[in-house]
C-alpha positions in Angstrom: 89.1 83.8 127.9 87.2 81.4 126.6 85.7 83.0 124.1 89.1 84.7 122.8 90.7 81.3 122.3 87.2 80.4 120.4 87.6 83.1 118.0 91.7 82.0 117.2 91.0 78.4 117.0 87.4 80.0 114.0 90.4 82.1 112.3 93.0 78.7 112.3 90.2 76.7 110.7 89.6 79.4 108.3 93.0 80.0 107.6 93.5 76.4 107.3 91.2 76.3 104.6 92.7 78.4 102.8 95.8 76.8 102.9 94.0 73.4 101.6 92.6 75.8 98.9 95.5 76.5 97.6 97.1 73.1 97.9 94.3 72.1 95.8 95.5 74.8 93.0 99.2 73.0 93.2 97.4 69.4 93.0 95.7 70.5 89.9 98.3 72.5 88.7 101.0 69.7 88.5 99.4 66.7 86.7 103.2 65.6 85.8 103.7 64.7 89.2 102.8 61.4 91.0 99.6 61.7 93.2 101.8 61.0 95.6 104.5 63.8 95.2 101.6 65.9 94.7 100.7 65.7 98.3 104.5 65.7 99.4 105.4 68.4 97.1 102.7 70.6 98.2 103.8 73.6 101.3 100.2 74.5 101.0 99.1 70.8 101.9 101.3 71.1 105.2 100.6 74.2 106.3 97.1 73.4 106.3 98.0 70.5 108.4 99.7 72.5 110.4 96.7 75.3 111.0 94.4 72.2 111.5 96.7 70.9 114.5 97.0 73.7 116.4 93.3 74.5 115.8 92.8 71.0 117.3 95.0 71.5 120.5 93.0 75.0 120.6 89.9 73.1 120.4 90.1 70.8 123.5 91.1 73.6 125.5 87.8 74.9 124.3 85.8 72.2 125.6 87.5 71.9 129.1 86.2 75.5 129.6 82.8 75.1 127.5 79.6 73.5 127.3 80.3 71.9 123.3 76.5 72.5 122.8 77.7 76.5 122.9 81.0 76.3 121.4 80.5 73.8 118.8 77.5 75.7 117.2 79.9 79.0 117.2 82.4 77.3 115.1 80.0 77.8 111.8 80.9 81.1 111.9 84.8 79.9 110.2 82.2 79.0 107.4 81.3 82.5 107.1 85.4 83.4 106.9 85.9 81.1 104.3 83.8 82.1 102.1 84.8 85.5 102.6 88.1 84.6 102.2 87.4 82.5 99.2 85.8 85.6 97.6 88.6 87.6 98.0 91.7 85.3 97.8 90.4 83.1 95.2 88.0 85.2 93.3 85.0 82.8 93.8 81.7 84.0 93.4 79.1 84.2 96.3 75.7 83.1 94.6 72.2 85.1 96.0 71.8 81.7 98.6 75.2 81.7 99.8 75.0 85.0 101.0 71.7 84.2 102.4 73.0 80.7 104.0 75.5 83.1 105.8 72.6 85.3 106.8 70.8 82.5 108.2 74.6 80.9 110.2 74.6 84.7 111.5 71.0 84.2 113.0 72.0 80.9 114.4 75.0 82.1 115.6 72.9 85.3 117.3 70.4 83.0 118.8 72.9 80.5 120.6 74.3 83.6 122.0 71.1 84.4 123.8 71.6 83.6 127.5 
């Protein structure tokens, strides 16, 4: 059950990052608004905070059930999902270095999961 919750947490963090990215687009596209209003009137910002708040609650539950030395490195999978999401949703390029980094993370996660 704790691994399922960890997977959900990873998804929540990745989706939250997509919302933060879209929040940044809103921020950039509304320079006429005072900086305070660029946050207040930004629905993407609220969505991102909501995803991260839920993720934080899930994280506490995960740490009650798992060792942090296992759970925290597995959280790095969210970097992979975020990079892939940015590629598809925001048409960001993935350079050879980015792809190599993703493979290094995958190798690291695989090594951590060996018992």
